[in-house]
C-alpha positions in Angstrom: 97.3 128.4 148.4 94.3 127.9 150.7 91.8 125.1 150.2 88.6 124.9 152.2 84.9 124.0 152.1 84.0 127.6 153.0 86.0 130.9 153.1 85.2 134.4 154.2 87.7 137.1 153.0 87.7 140.8 153.9 89.8 143.5 152.5 90.7 146.7 154.5 91.2 150.2 153.1 94.9 149.6 152.5 94.2 146.5 150.4 95.3 143.9 153.0 93.2 140.7 153.1 92.0 138.9 156.2 90.4 135.5 155.7 88.8 132.7 157.7 88.5 129.3 156.1 86.4 126.4 157.4 86.4 122.7 156.4 87.1 119.2 157.1 90.2 119.8 156.8 91.4 123.2 155.5 94.9 123.1 154.0 97.3 125.8 153.0 100.7 126.1 151.4 103.0 129.2 151.4 106.3 129.7 149.7 109.0 131.0 152.1 110.8 134.2 150.9 114.4 133.7 149.6 114.5 129.9 149.8 113.1 127.1 147.8 110.9 125.8 150.6 107.2 125.8 151.6 105.2 125.9 154.8 102.3 123.5 154.7 99.5 123.1 157.2 96.0 121.9 157.9 93.2 122.4 160.5 89.5 122.6 160.8 89.7 126.4 160.7 92.5 128.6 159.4 92.7 132.4 159.7 95.2 134.4 157.6 96.1 138.1 157.8 98.1 139.4 154.9 99.1 142.6 156.8 100.9 140.7 159.5 101.7 137.7 157.4 100.3 135.5 160.2 98.5 132.2 159.8 96.5 130.7 162.7 95.3 127.1 162.7 92.5 126.0 165.0 91.4 122.4 166.0 93.5 119.5 164.8 96.2 121.8 163.7 99.3 120.6 161.9 102.1 122.7 160.4 105.3 121.6 158.6 108.2 123.8 157.6 111.0 122.0 155.8 111.4 118.9 158.1 110.1 120.5 161.3 106.5 119.6 162.3 104.1 120.9 164.9 100.8 119.5 166.0 98.3 120.8 168.6 94.9 122.2 169.1 96.2 125.7 168.0 99.3 126.5 165.9 100.4 129.9 164.6 103.0 130.9 162.1 104.3 134.4 161.4 105.9 134.4 157.9 107.8 137.7 158.4 109.7 136.5 161.5 109.4 132.7 161.0 108.1 132.4 164.6 105.7 129.5 165.2 104.1 128.1 168.3 101.8 125.2 169.2 99.3 125.1 172.1 97.4 122.0 173.3 93.7 122.0 173.9 91.6 120.6 176.7 90.5 117.0 176.7 87.9 115.5 178.9 88.7 112.3 180.7 86.8 110.9 183.8 85.0 114.2 184.2 88.2 116.2 184.7 89.8 118.6 182.4 93.5 118.1 181.5 95.7 119.9 179.1 95.9 118.5 175.6 99.2 117.4 174.0 101.5 119.2 171.6 103.8 117.3 169.4 106.9 119.1 168.0 109.6 117.5 165.8 112.5 119.7 165.0 115.4 118.5 162.9 118.9 119.7 163.7 120.6 121.9 161.1 123.3 120.2 159.1 126.9 120.8 160.2 128.9 123.1 158.0 132.2 121.6 157.3 135.2 124.0 157.7 137.5 124.1 154.7 141.2 123.6 155.4 143.4 126.6 154.5 145.5 126.2 151.4 
């Protein structure tokens, strides 16, 4: 699901879609394969490529997968490999350019309890 103020979608000869969505804010939700979980995100611009199953979020980007969250100027997520990354942008302070911040919150996996032999 992709919600935006404006969206441009193109389809290639093989039937794959590439789309760019713009808005204040654009939101998306995608169900993960094989599990009952979703990936949610928002940004001012989102680009999606169905051939590579890659979502790219630009400007005020936020992505949440299960209980893990990423925030940055740019966030990407590859659904087929479940690889994601966040990159900070530039901020201007006192006429100097410094790197923007990235926030990542990752939850530990629950421990699997070993069963005692019978």
